[in-house]
C-alpha positions in Angstrom: 116.5 9.3 37.5 118.8 9.2 40.5 120.7 6.3 38.9 121.2 8.5 35.8 122.5 11.4 37.8 124.9 9.2 39.8 126.3 7.6 36.6 126.8 10.9 34.9 128.5 12.3 38.0 130.9 9.4 38.1 131.8 9.9 34.4 132.4 13.6 34.9 134.5 13.1 38.0 136.7 10.5 36.1 137.1 12.9 33.2 138.1 15.8 35.5 140.7 13.7 37.3 142.2 12.4 34.1 142.4 15.8 32.4 144.2 17.3 35.4 147.0 14.8 34.9 147.6 14.7 31.2 147.7 16.8 28.0 144.5 18.2 26.7 140.9 17.9 27.8 138.1 18.4 25.2 134.3 18.5 25.2 132.5 17.1 22.1 128.7 17.5 21.6 126.3 16.6 18.9 122.6 16.6 18.0 121.4 14.1 15.3 118.1 13.0 13.8 117.2 9.8 11.9 114.3 9.4 9.5 113.1 6.4 7.6 113.3 6.9 3.8 112.4 3.4 2.6 111.8 0.1 4.2 115.5 -0.6 4.5 117.0 2.9 4.2 117.5 5.6 6.9 118.6 9.2 6.5 120.8 10.7 9.3 121.7 14.3 9.8 124.0 15.6 12.5 125.6 18.8 13.8 128.5 18.7 16.1 130.8 21.1 18.1 134.2 20.3 19.6 136.1 22.4 22.1 139.9 22.0 22.8 142.5 23.3 25.2 140.7 22.3 28.3 137.4 23.0 26.6 138.1 26.7 26.4 138.4 27.2 22.5 136.1 26.0 19.7 138.1 23.6 17.5 135.6 22.0 15.1 132.1 22.7 13.9 130.7 20.3 11.3 127.5 19.1 9.7 127.0 15.6 8.4 124.5 13.8 6.2 124.4 10.0 5.8 122.3 7.3 4.1 122.3 3.9 5.7 120.9 0.8 3.9 120.2 -2.5 5.7 121.4 -5.2 3.4 120.4 -8.1 5.6 120.0 -8.9 9.3 123.7 -8.4 10.1 125.1 -6.2 7.4 124.4 -2.5 6.6 126.0 0.0 4.2 126.3 3.7 4.7 127.3 6.7 2.5 128.0 10.1 3.9 129.3 13.6 3.6 130.7 15.9 6.3 131.3 19.7 5.9 133.9 20.8 8.5 135.0 24.2 9.8 138.3 23.8 11.8 140.0 26.5 13.9 143.8 26.1 13.8 146.3 27.4 16.4 146.1 30.9 14.9 142.3 30.7 15.3 141.9 30.9 11.6 139.0 28.9 10.1 139.9 26.2 7.6 137.1 24.5 5.7 137.4 20.8 4.9 135.1 18.3 3.1 134.9 14.6 4.0 133.3 11.8 2.0 133.0 8.3 3.6 131.6 4.8 3.0 130.7 2.5 5.9 130.1 -1.2 6.1 128.6 -2.4 9.4 128.5 -5.9 10.8 126.4 -6.6 13.9 125.5 -9.6 16.0 123.4 -10.0 19.1 124.5 -12.5 21.7 122.1 -12.8 24.6 122.2 -9.3 26.2 125.4 -8.2 24.3 125.1 -6.3 21.1 128.3 -6.3 19.0 129.0 -4.0 16.1 132.0 -3.7 13.8 132.1 -0.6 11.6 134.6 -0.4 8.7 135.0 3.1 7.2 136.9 4.4 4.2 137.0 8.2 4.2 138.5 10.7 1.9 139.0 14.3 3.1 139.8 17.4 1.1 142.3 19.6 3.0 143.7 23.0 1.9 145.9 21.5 -0.7 145.0 17.8 -1.4 143.0 14.8 -0.4 143.9 12.3 2.3 142.4 8.8 2.6 142.1 6.8 5.8 140.6 3.5 6.8 138.9 3.3 10.2 137.7 0.2 12.0 135.6 0.5 15.1 134.6 -2.4 17.5 131.8 -1.7 19.9 129.9 -3.8 22.4 126.7 -2.7 24.2 125.1 -4.5 27.1 121.4 -4.5 27.9 120.9 -4.5 31.6 117.9 -6.4 32.8 115.0 -4.2 34.0 117.1 -1.0 33.5 117.0 1.6 30.7 120.6 2.5 31.0 122.9 0.8 28.4 126.6 0.8 29.0 129.0 0.2 26.1 132.7 0.1 25.2 134.4 0.8 21.9 137.9 0.7 20.3 138.8 2.3 17.0 142.0 2.6 15.0 142.9 4.9 12.1 145.0 3.5 9.2 146.4 6.0 6.6 147.1 5.4 2.9 150.6 4.2 3.8 149.1 1.4 6.0 150.4 3.0 9.2 148.2 3.2 12.3 148.1 6.9 13.2 145.5 7.1 15.9 143.7 5.0 18.5 140.5 5.7 20.4 139.1 4.0 23.5 135.6 4.8 24.7 133.2 4.0 27.5 129.6 5.2 27.2 126.2 5.3 28.9 123.0 5.6 26.9 119.5 6.4 28.2 116.2 7.1 26.5 115.2 10.6 27.8 112.1 10.8 25.7 110.0 8.4 23.6 112.0 9.1 20.5 115.2 10.6 21.9 118.3 9.0 23.5 121.1 10.7 25.3 124.7 9.3 25.3 127.4 10.4 27.7 130.9 9.2 26.9 134.5 9.3 28.0 137.1 8.8 25.3 140.9 8.6 25.2 142.5 9.5 21.9 146.1 8.5 21.4 148.1 9.6 18.3 150.9 7.5 17.0 154.1 8.2 15.1 153.9 12.0 15.3 156.2 14.7 16.7 155.1 15.9 20.2 152.2 13.5 20.5 149.3 14.8 22.5 147.0 12.4 24.3 143.5 13.8 24.4 140.8 13.1 27.0 137.3 13.7 25.7 133.9 14.1 27.5 131.1 13.7 24.9 127.4 14.3 25.1 125.1 13.2 22.2 121.4 13.7 21.6 119.8 11.4 19.0 116.3 11.8 17.7 114.2 9.3 15.7 111.6 11.1 13.6 
C-alpha cells in the first residue's frame, strides 16, 4: 500500500509542476464496468467527467457503451456510441453524438504487453458530422512480484483531410484495488497541431474499472 501511495504522490507532484509552467491543467475521471455477453463478446459501459481551466470548470460529461468481440488471440473488434455534453467558453451546453469502430491488435512479449488500437470515429456536432482516424500505441509492463503495472502510450488524431491535428502522450500506473476492480492513475500531455493559438494541455486522470 505504501508503494501505491508513493507512486501516486510522484505522479501528482509531476503534474502540478508541469501545470504551473504551461497552458492548461485538466482533471479527467471515469468509472466503467465490463460484463461478458457471450464467450467472445464483452459489453462495456462508462461515464466520464472532465474539468478544464486548471480543473476549475466542468468541460465534458459523457456516457459511452461499447461491444468488443475477440476475433482471435491477437485481434479484437469494437463498436461503440458516446453521448457527450460539452460546456463551451460561454458555459453553454452543447450536445454531441459520437459513433466509433475499433480494431485492436495485441501481442505479449515476455513481461511486455503491446496493444495497437485503430479507431474510426464520426461525431455529430451542432451543424454537421466530422470524421477522424485515431491510432494508439500502448505498452504495459508486468513487474515481477508486484501488482502495480506501469504503461506508456502514444496516440495521434488524423482528420478527413489526412492532417494530423492532435497528439497525446501518456504514462500510467494500474493497480487492482479489489478482486474485480482496477484503478488507473495517468498523466497525459495533449498537443494540438495546425490550429490558431494552440493550447498544450496537461491532464491528470483517474479511472476505476469494474469486471462484473
